[in-house]
N, C-alpha and C positions, 0 to 999 in steps of 0.2 A: 504493500500500500504506500509505503514511504517513497519507493522509487517511482510509483505512478504519480504521486503528488509532486515530486521533483520534476518529472517530465512535463506535467501540466504547467508548472511554473516556468520552466524553460521555454515551452511553446508560447506562453503568454508574453514573456520578455522578448522573444524573437519576433513575434507578430507586431508588438509595439515599436520595436526598433526598425522593422521594415516599413511600417506604415508612416512613422514619423520622420523617416530618413528622407534625403533628397531624392525626389522622384526621377529626375533626369539621370542622376548617378545610377539609380536602380535600372533604368531602361538601358543605359550604355553598358552596364555590367552584364546584364542578361544577353544583350546583343553580341557582346564580345564572346561570351561563352557559347552562344548558338553558332557563331561563325567558327569558333574553335572546334565545335562538334562537326560542323560541315567540313572543315579542313581535315579533320581526322578521318573522314570517310571519302572525301572527294578525290584526293590524290590516289589512295588505293583503288578507288573505283575506276579512275582513268587508266591506271596501270593494269588492272584486271581486264578492262575493256580492250586494251592493246594486246594483252596476252590471248584473250579470246579471239580477237581478230587474226592474230598470227596462227592460232590453232585451226581456225576455219579456213584460212588461206592454204595451210599445209594440206588439209584434207581436200579442199575444193579444187586446188590447182596443181598439186604435186604428187601426193601419195594416196589419195582416197582414204578408205578406212582400214583396209588390209593390204599388205604388200607381200607378194610371193617372189622370192629370189632363188636363183639356182643354188645348189649345194656348194660348199666351199671349194670342192675339187672340180667344179664344172663352170663353164662360161655361159651356158644357155639352158633354158628349160625346154626339153624335147616334147613333142606331141602337144604343142601349145593350143591348137584348136580343140583338141579333145579335153584338155584341162579347162579351157574357157567354157566349153559346153557343160561339163560336170558341175562346175562352180555355179553357173547360171541357173541350174535346176534346183539349187538349194534354196528353200524358203527363206526370205529375208534379204536376199541379194538383189540389189537394184540395178547393177551393171558390172560388167567385167571387160577389161581392156588389156590386150597383150602389147607390150612395147618391144621394139628392137632398138637398142641404144648403141650409139657410137659417138665419135667426135669428128670434126672436120675443120680444116683451115678454110675460112670463108673470106672471099675477096669481093670488094665492091669497086667498080670503076677500074678494074685491073688493066684495062687497055690504055689507061692514061699514065701508067707507070713509066718512068724514064729508063729504068734498068732492072735487071733481074734481082738486084739487091734491094731495090726500093719496095718496102712492104706496103706502101700506099695505105688504103683504108681496108684493113684486114684484121683477122684475129682467129683464134681457135676456140670453138664453143661446142657444147654437147648438141647432138642432133638425134632426134627420136623418131622412129618410124611407127606410125599409128594407123589403126582403122578408124577413120573420122566418125563413123556412126557409133561404134562401140565407145570411143573416147568421150563422145558427147554425153553418154549416160554415166560416166565415171568422174570426169573432171569438168570444170567450168571454163576452160580456156576459150571455148567458142563464144562464151558470153562476154569476154573481155577484149574482143577485137575492136581496136580504136580506128583502124584504117583498113579498107579492103574487106575481104571475106575469109571465111574458114575454108579448110581443105575439103574437097569432094573425094569420094571413094576412088575414082579413076584418075585422079591427078597424078601425073608422072613428072611433069616439068615445073611443078609449083612448090613453093616453100612458104611457111609461115614463121615469122621471126618475132622473138621477144623484143620489147622496146629497148632493153639494155644492149641488145646486139645491133639493132637498126640505128640507134642513136637519134639525135635531133633534140628539139626543145623539151620534149616530154621526158627524156631520159635523165636519170639521176647520176649515171656513170660519166666520168670525164670523157670528152669527145674523142681523145686519142685512144681510148680503150673500147670504142664502138666503131661501127662502120661510118660514122660521121654524118648520119642523116639519110640513110637509104629509104626510099619511098616505094609504095605499092606500084607495081608495073615495071620497076627497075630489075635488072638482071644481077645475080650474084653467082660467083663460081666457087664450088666446093671441091676441095681436094681431101679425099678420105684417107685413113691410115694405110689402106691396102694399095694406094696409088691411083685409085679410080677418081676421075675428075668429071664433074657434071656441072652444067649451067642450069640455073633455075630462075623462074620469074617470081618475084615477091608477090604472093597473092594476098597476104594479110599481115598486119602487125598487131600484136596484142600487148596489153599492159595489165598484168594480174595484180600488181602492187606488192608482189612478194619478191623483194629485191635480192634476197640471199641467193636464189637459184632459178626460180621459175622464169623470171623475165630475162634470164640469160640462156634460154633454150630456143632451139629451132625445131620445127616439125615438118616431116615429109610423110608420105603414105608408107605403110608397111610393104606394099607391093614394090614401091621404088627402092626402099631400103634393102629388101631381099635381092633386088637386081644389082644394087651396088655391091653387096657382099659376095655376089657372084655364083651362088649355088642355090638350086631350087629348094634344097632342104630347109633353107632359112625361111621359106614361106610357112613352115610349121614349127618354127623355133621362136623363143621369146627371151629377151634379156631380163624381163620383169613383167609380172602380171599384177594389175591393180584391181581391187574389188571395192565397189561401192555398196554400202549396207543401208537398208531402210532405217529411218530414225528410230523406229520402235523395236528394232532387233538388237540382240545382245552380241557384241563383237567377240567376246571370249567364247561364247557358245558356238558361234559360226566358225571361228578359227579351229576349234576342236572338230567340228563337222568336216572342215576342209582336210584336216589331218587324217580323219577316218576314211576319206576318199582314196587314200594312198598316194596323194600328190608328192612327187619327189622334189622337194624344195624347202627353203626356209620360209616359214609362214609367220609373219609378225604384224602386230597392229601398228597404225601410223604413230601412235603415242610412243611406243617402244622404239620405232624406227627413227623418229625425230628427236633424238636425244639432245641435239644442239638447242632445240627450242625449249626443252625442259631446263637447260642451264640458263637460258635467257629469262625464262619465267621465274626461276629462283632469284636471279639478279633483280628482277622487278620487285619481288617480295622484300629483298633487303633494302632497296631504295624506299619502298613504301613504309617499312618499319622505321627507318631513320627519319623520314619526314613526319610521320605520325608521332614519333617521340618528341620531336621539336614542338609540334602543335600542342601536344599534351603538356609539355613544360611551360609553354606560353599561357595556357589556360590556368595551370596551377599558380603561376606567378600573378595572374590577374586576380584570382580569388584571394591569394595571400595579401596582396596590396590593399584590396577592398576591405577585408576583415581587419587588417592591421591599422588602417586609417580609422576605421570605425571604432576600434578598441581605443586608440589614442584619443580620439575626440570624446569618447565617453569614459575616459579613464577615471575622472572624478565620480561620475555616476556609478561606475563599477565599484569603487571604493566605498561609496555610501551604501550600496546594496549589500556588500559584505559586512559593513558595520552594523546594519540592522538585522543581520542574521541569515542573509541569503548565502547558502553554501557556494564555495568556489566551483564545485562540479556542476551546479545548476547554471551558473554563468557560462561555463564552458559548453554545456549542452545547448544553451540558447544561441551561442555563436555558431555551433556546429549545425544547428537547425537552419540558421540563416545561410550558411555555406551550401547546405543541401538544397535549400530552396532555390538559390541562384543556379546551381548545377542542374536540377531537375527541370526548371522552367527553360533554361538554356538548351537542354537536350531536346525537350519537346518542340521548341521553336525551330531548332536546327534540323530536327527530323522532318518537320513539316516543309521547311525550305528545300531539303534534299529530295524528299519523296514527291512533293506536289509541284515543285518549281524546276529544280535542276535536272532531275532524271527525265521527266517528260520532254524538256527542252532539248537535251542531248540525244534523245531517241529520235526526235524529229529533225534535229540538226547536228548530226555526228561530226566530230572533229576530223577534218581532212588532213591526215598525217601521211608522211611517206610510206608508212607500213600499211596504210589503208584507212577506211572510214572507221573511226573509233568512237563508240558510245560509252556511257557509264555502265559498269557492271557492279552494282552495289551488292555486296555479299552479306547475308544475315550475320555470319560470325564476326565480321569486321564491325558491324553496327553494335552488336552485343559487347564486344571488347571495348569499343569507344565509350559506350554508356558506363560500363563498369570502371574503366580507367578514369573517366571524368569525375564520377562520383567519389572514387577513392582519393583522387587529387584534391577534390573539394574538401573532403574530411580532413586530410592532412594539412592543407593550406589554411583551413579555418581553426584547426586545433593548436597549431604552434604559437601564433601571436597572442591568443587569449590566455594560453597556459603561462606565457612569460609574465603577463600583467597580473594574473591572479596569484602568482607566487610572490609578488612584491608585498612589502609591509603596507597594511591598510592605511595608516596615517600618511605615509609617503604617497600612496595612490590618490588619496583625497586631495592633498595639497599640491600634487604634481611635482614633487621633488625627487 
């Protein structure tokens, strides 16, 4: 009962202090704490959004959901069409595409070179042979054509280039590391590792916004690539098979199903395959933690300053309360209640700003960054941690200054000496 009475007294003192205090100071303190709460969640949400964008790009433009590679002792997957057919019959599979991968020395305007030693506008890039119809069910490259058009099944003298190969104003790579602005309709000459040399018309240029690899790729048809490799057996071989999975399907279960089919190859999910992206995501987490820590420290300092100034201004009043018999713990509780009030109201206001203002805005107007269109990905765990951290910071920041004052001699507190 005594503790309940002490708590009621503390609540009474806190309410009087808040109501009789400077209203503008109260507004600015709550606003500062609400913005601190927003900051605790905003930066992690942006970084989480960037991570989600990178993961989606990895799936949509490079690896799909499941990747099948040859065994370590082989260069190709044999009987590729049979494997594609088997996988396509598994429930939950949305698309399957077999790739024939190689590299080539690509030259643009090679006829303008002054001498054999003049490299001109050229470079070595990865070239992938695809079945355009199958590929369109697996990756979204065909949706990212910014100039020209995608490959057709019977194209033999056409090529589609990533923007970081073609170059130009839209490319992020230095001009000397691209073809310097190749355009649709222009000719390029490819020299393959086996010495075969072919000329292609640039049919399309794509920009997938995945700068690490995808926009540095070139595509021809599998039929053309098999012809380049020089043996008819390559029509039924694949360097890699990509599998697109329905959104409702379980990747792990499907991978086990593929293994049960007796496919001779390494079968991995895109998450396992894209280990570099996992490292980048962990780096985002570290940056997010550092920025959130700074925002939390700022919030704690704001609460500390507010409570400390309040305690100093009411130092004499505190001494009088103690002189008439109000226990020191009741005074401490009253200031802790004030600190919690500031924190809770700030959290509620900050959550309203984040949930009803910022998040809808960035969904409608995502950030246009080099990695892609990034929206806010507010994670419930981050919000919960922010609330808990801000409340704990408020308790600590409110406890320290009032504890210092209540430990002083009552006479000195009253007279301010």
